[in-house]
KESENU-891025 format. One record per atom (N, C-alpha, C): residue in one letter; x, y, z. Coordinates in steps of 0.02 Angstrom, whole numbers, plus 50000, padded with zeros to 5 digits. Atoms other than C-alpha are relative to their C-alpha. Layout:
<sites>
AXYZ;...
</sites>
This chain:
<sites>
M500205006549974;M487855020548998;M499274998849982;P500685001250022;P486265012348932;P499505000550056;R500534999449951;R484605015249018;R499914993350035;G500105006149962;G484315002649156;G500644997350031;T499375002549973;T486165000149191;T500065001550074;E499934998149930;E486015009249357;E499674994950046;F500345004949959;F484864995349418;F500404993650007;T499575005949996;T486194982149386;T500725001850017;L499344997549984;L487674992649441;L500304996050057;D499665004149950;D488924982049538;D500455004450043;P499544996049958;P489874989149689;P500725000049975;V499325000250028;V491484983449603;V500095005349946;D499974994850052;D491084995049456;D500085006950032;I499974993649966;I490845009349577;I500705001250028;V499334999349970;V492495006249667;V500525001149946;E499514999250053;E493465004349505;E499965006949968;A500064993250026;A492755020849440;A500315005050048;A499704995549950;A493275029249603;A500764999649999;V499275000950005;V495025021949589;V500285003649939;A499784996650061;A495175028549411;A500035007650011;I500014992849986;I494685046049469;I500575001850048;L499464998849953;L495905044849614;L500675000649965;R499355000150034;R497355040649499;R500075005949952;E499974994650050;E496905054049371;E500015006950032;D500114993349975;D496385068549481;D500125000950075;G499844999449929;G496835064749661;G499434998650047;F500465002049946;F495995060849826;F499385004650003;D500554995349990;D494935076649837;D499505000049942;A500465000250057;A494155073549666;A499504994250005;V500455005749993;V493335057449724;V499395002050041;S500634998549966;S491515060449769;S499454995649970;M500565003950027;M489845051849746;M499795002849932;R500214997050063;R489425064249608;R500504998849944;S499505001050053;S491075062649514;S500004992749976;V500035007150019;V490945043549517;V499374998749960;A500635000950037;A489125044249462;A500075002849929;N499914997050067;N489595055949318;N500434995449956;R499565004450039;R490975044049264;R499624993849976;L500385006050018;L489765029449263;L499385001649959;G500574998050040;G488395039449177;G499334998650034;V500625001249962;V487105037349315;V499915005750049;S500104995249946;S486335047949451;S500344997350062;P499675002449939;P487125047149625;P499574995150040;V500455004149959;V485595037949694;V500204992750004;P499815007049994;P486115020149648;P500664998950036;L499375000649963;L487845023449720;L499864999850075;Y500175000049929;Y487085027549889;Y499674993550019;N500355006349986;N485995012049877;N500484994150005;R499565005850004;R487435000349837;R500655000550040;I499354999249966;I488965007749923;I499955003850066;G500074995949940;G488325019850055;G500205007249985;N499814993050010;N488985037550080;N500725000649976;K499334998950025;K490635045350028;K500524996650044;E499525003249955;E491535038850183;E500044992549986;A500005007250016;A490995021050141;A500344998849933;L499685000750065;L491575023649962;L500765000450008;L499284999349990;L493305029450019;L500284993950037;D499795006149966;D493415014650138;D500074994249951;A499995005450049;A493005002849995;A500595000849952;V499434998850044;V494335010949884;V500654998150037;A499405001649962;A495645009450022;A500084992450007;E499975007249993;E495214991050048;E500164996749933;H499865002650067;H495274988049860;H500765000149986;L499294999250014;L497074994149857;L500434994850035;V499595004949964;V497674981249983;V499754992849992;A500285006750009;A496634966449923;A500474995649958;G499615004850040;G497574951049861;G500745001449996;I499294998450001;I499314956749910;I500424993750005;G499525005449993;G500774945149888;G499914994549948;P500035005550048;P501214932049757;P499894993450037;P500055006549967;P500864913649793;P500684998150030;S499375001849966;S502154907149917;S500194992949983;G499765006750016;G503194892449858;G500334996850060;R499735003549942;R503754879249982;R500765000350002;E499274999650001;E505554881049925;E500255006950020;E499834993049986;E505524899549971;E499985001150075;S500004998549928;S506024905250146;S499495005450015;W500494994949982;W504814915950243;W500305007049993;Q499684993550007;Q506094930050238;Q499975002549928;A500034998250071;A506154929750047;A499295001949981;Y500704998450016;Y504264929350037;Y499795006650033;A500174993849964;A504104943350167;A500265006149962;S499734994550039;S505224954450061;S499575001449939;E500444999250058;E504154951349907;E499345003150021;W500654997749976;W502574954250007;W500035007550018;A499934993049980;A503204970750080;A500065004649939;H499934995950060;H503724977249909;H499345000349961;D500655000050033;D502034972149838;D499525004850036;L500434995449962;L501124981149979;L500185007249987;R499794993150014;R502164996749951;R499765002349931;A500224998250068;A501784996449764;A499255001449998;R500734999049999;R499924994749799;R499835006650033;L500154993949964;L499905008749925;L500215006249963;K499774994250039;K500875020249809;K499515001749944;D500534998450048;D499395018849690;D499525005250027;A500414994849968;A498515030049815;A500435006250008;P499564994249999;P499275047249783;P499895004650060;D500134995949941;D498765053249956;D500004995550061;S499935004349941;S499235046150126;S499354999550039;R500655000549965;R497475049850190;R499644993649982;L500325006250021;L496865035150088;L500384993950025;V499595005549975;V498315023850138;V499824998450073;L500095000949929;L497945026550322;L499284998550020;R500705001049981;R496055024450314;R499774992849989;A500215006950010;A496015006150261;A499884996850068;R500185003049936;R495154996550400;R500464994250018;R499575005349975;R496084984250508;R499844993349967;S500205006550029;S495084969750435;S500314999049931;A499715000550067;A495754973650261;A500734998150004;Y499305001749992;Y497554972950320;Y500094993050028;V499965006849972;V497234957050420;V499914994949943;Q500105004650056;Q496554948550264;Q500605000049953;A499424999550045;A498014954850160;A500614996650028;S499405002849968;S499264948050286;S499984992450006;K500075007249989;K498614930150289;K500534995849962;P499495004050035;P499794923450152;P500695000550033;L499354999049968;L501294930850244;L500034996150066;V500025003849937;V500764923550412;V500044992649986;D499985007250018;D500484906650329;D500714997949982;A499315001750019;A502244907050253;A500454999750061;M499595000049939;M503004911150422;M499864993850042;R500185005949960;R502054897350512;R500254993649966;R499755005950037;R502534884850376;R500754998950014;D499285000449988;D504364888950413;D500174999250074;G499865001649931;G504174885550599;G499865005350051;L500174994949950;L503674902050680;L499324998250030;D500665001249972;D502264900050804;D499545005849982;T500504995250023;T500664909750777;T500135007050027;D499884993449971;D501074923850898;D500605003549967;E499404997250032;E502814926250823;E499845002449930;A500164998350070;A502114926250646;A499575006249996;V500444994150001;V500744938750683;V500385006350020;R499614994249979;R501944950350775;R500485002249944;A499544998350054;A503234949450635;A499645003149941;C500384997350056;C501924952350502;C499765007150015;R500244993249981;R501224967250597;R500575005149995;M499434995450003;M502954975050610;M500175001749927;I499864998850071;I503254972850423;I499475004549970;M500554996050027;M501544980050383;M500045007250024;W499964993249974;W501714994950498;W500595003849971;T499414996850030;T503454998550432;T499855002249928;T500154998450070;T502824998050252;T499505005649994;V500524994850003;V501255008350280;V500295006750022;G499704993749977;G502235021350379;G500495002949950;F499524997750050;F503605022150248;F499645003549942;V500364997150057;V502345025350108;V499685006650020;A500324993849978;A501415038450210;A500505005850002;V499484994849998;V503035048150240;V500275001449931;E499724999450067;E503685044750065;E499575004749956;Q500434995850042;Q502165053149988;Q500055007450016;G499924993049983;G502575069150079;G500705002749987;T499324997850013;T504405069850025;T500045004249937;R499904995950060;R505085081649895;R500664998149967;A499385001550037;A506435080149763;A500565004550026;P499444995849978;P508185086649802;P500025006749964;D499924993450029;D508565104849770;D500615000049954;P499435000250047;P509645105649611;P500535005350017;A499534994749984;A510435121649676;A500514997950052;R499545002149948;R511265112149816;R500594996049972;G499465003750031;G512335102349695;G500014992750022;T499935007149984;T512965084649721;T500484999050058;A499535001649946;A514025075749850;A500705001949978;P499314998350017;P515865080549858;P500304994949952;E499705004350050;E516905073449716;E500344994050032;G499695006149975;G517445055549742;G499614996650056;R500405003149946;R516105051949872;R499274999749979;R500705000850017;R514385044949837;R499585001550061;R500434998449943;R513055052449947;R499534994150011;A500445005649983;A512055038950037;A499285001849982;S500714998950016;S510255036849981;S499655003150060;G500354996649946;G509185048750081;G500435004750040;G499544995949961;G510715058350141;G500005007449982;D500034993050020;D510325074650050;D499465003550041;P500504996649957;P509455086350175;P499455003549960;S500504996250039;S508545095150032;S499474995749968;G500525004150030;G507565080049971;G500244993049983;V499875007050016;V507475062049909;V499754998549930;R500215002150067;R507455055449731;R499604993450005;P500385006349998;P506235041149688;P500444993850004;D499575006049997;D507665028949658;D500334999350068;E499735000349933;E508375033549828;E499474997150048;S500535002849959;S506685029649907;S499974992549992;D500005007250012;D506725012549825;D500564996650039;E499425003049966;E508455009149895;E499915000350075;M500104999449928;M507995015550068;M499484995050025;F500515004849978;F506445004650075;F500284992950001;A499705006750002;A507394989050022;A500474999050059;L499545000549944;L508704992750154;L499634999450066;Q500395000149938;Q507414995950289;Q499684993150010;I500305006649995;I506504979550251;I500534994750015;R499475004849987;R508154970050248;R500225000250073;F499804999349930;F508664977050417;F499464997050047;L500555002449959;L506944973050489;L499974992349998;L500025007250006;L506954955250421;L500604996650035;D499425002649965;D508714952350487;D499874999850076;G500154999749929;G508134957750659;G499484995050021;L500535004849985;L506564947250654;L500264992949997;S499705006750006;S507564932050596;S500434998450061;A499585001049941;A508814934250738;A499574998850062;D500455000749942;D507404936050863;D499674993149999;A500325006650005;A506524920350798;A500504994550016;A499495005049987;A508164910550805;A500164999650075;A499854999949929;A508484916050984;A499444996750041;D500565003149965;D506744910451036;D500004992549990;
</sites>
């Protein structure tokens, strides 16, 4: 990095360098020194612009959940948008290969990320309290699913497959879960949750 760059270093550059290290080498590899080395500067400007390591990790966690959800179209039901939003949130959180980072994002970051979903719900007739509660349940379900998902292991090949003529249900193998099974389980969990929230909203 050219001389003088450290004096114009942007916090976004610092966070993006930390994210790159996270994806390449994992959570424990992210430090003020490793980020500084990647940027070709001393750690001093990082402390001046971002704070300490805890502040850096907070900024990375918030970066992962920023701008979640595609634009919501008026012809789209809130349930359809909520499904897209939840899958987008899961994809973003899976970029963090360690649940410690998923769980450290501050509440304000998730509140900001949830605004498009709350807006879609209110546009379709849910009152503010209903929309916020429903959004919170979808968010907690998704964050919890990813945190558990990251600790799962693949099935044990030695256990074999389901009995002939019967397909084992996704997630039904006690020895582990395949990635495609996790995808199916998440879609099913979100569908069940949205069905329940829709029924609750209709009853109200």
